[in-house]
N, C-alpha and C positions, 0 to 999 in steps of 0.2 A: 674285141675278143682278146682274152688274156692267154698268153702262151706260157709254157713252163719257164722259158728264158726270162720273160718279163716278171713272172712271179718270183723267180730266183733273185733277180736284180732287186726287186722291191724289198725282199726279205733282207738282202745285204744293206740296202739303203736305210731300212728301218732300224737295223741293229747297230750301225756304227756311224757316228758323226764324222770320223776320219775318212771312212769309205765314201761318204757323201761328198766331202770336200774334194777328194781325189777324183771321184767320178765326174763332178761338174768341171773341175779344172781340165781334165782330159777332153771332155766333150766340147768345152769352149774353144780349146786349141784346135780340135778336129774340125769343128763346124766353121770357124773363121777361115782356116787354111783351105778347106774344101770349097767354100764359097768364093774365096779370092781366086783360087786356081780356075774355077768354073767361069767366073766373070772375065778373067784375062783371056781364056780360050775363046769364049763366046764373042768377045770384042776384038779378037785378034790383036791383043795389046801385049807388048813385051814387058818384062819386068823392068827393063831399062827405061822405057817410056813412062811407065807408071811411077817409077822413082823420080823422074824429072817432073811429072805432074804433081807429085806429092811433096816435093822438096826433101826427099830422102835419098839414100844410096840404094843401088841395086841389091847390095848385100842385105839391107834391112828388109826389102821386099821379098827376097829369097827366103829369109828366116820366117817372115810372116806367112809364107805359103807352105811352110813345113809344119805339119801337125805335131811333130815331136819337139819343136822348139817352144819353150815355155816361159819366155821372159818378155813378151810383148807388153808394152804399156798402153794405156788408154790414149795417150798422146799420139803414139805411133799409129794406132788403129784409126783414130780420127783423121790423121793426116792422109792415110791411105784412102779412107772414105772420101775425103775432100778431093783427092787426086782422081777418084772415080766419079766425082760429081754426085756423090750419094751421102746419105746421113748414116751415122752410127748411133744406135740407141742401146746402151747397156742398161738393162732393166733387172730388177730383182723379182724372182718368181719362186713359188713353192717347188720343192723337189719333185713333186708329182708332175708338174709341167715340164721340168727339165728332162725327166725320164721319157715322157711322151714325145718331146721334141727330138731327143736322141734317137728314139725308135723310128721316127718319121723323117729323118734327114735324107733328103734326095735332091736331085737336080731341080725338080719342080718346086720343092719347099723353100729353096734359097734364091729363087729368081727375083731380080730387082729391075723394075722398069727404069729407063733413063728419065731424067728430069723433063725432057721434051715430051 
């Protein structure tokens, strides 16, 4: 089902390459931070402990959990994933998939089972 909001977003995405780049950048930060905070809460894991497991500082973990921080590197993201005993896969997708994913971001959509 298409909403007025999604139609409006699609119109903006279709008109401007710059808007598409900004949209995806914001969504990537938002989604990673959201998922990281959720995993930490669900596992009752502190930022300090994850920092130790990841070989990073607590400050780096804190910035990664902040959706407004925009300078995470793939290296840092992979180290965080390793600290969580998870894999990080950065994949290229069409903007239509990015928009669908953004609309469907929820606790259920970002659940990751443990390796065990």
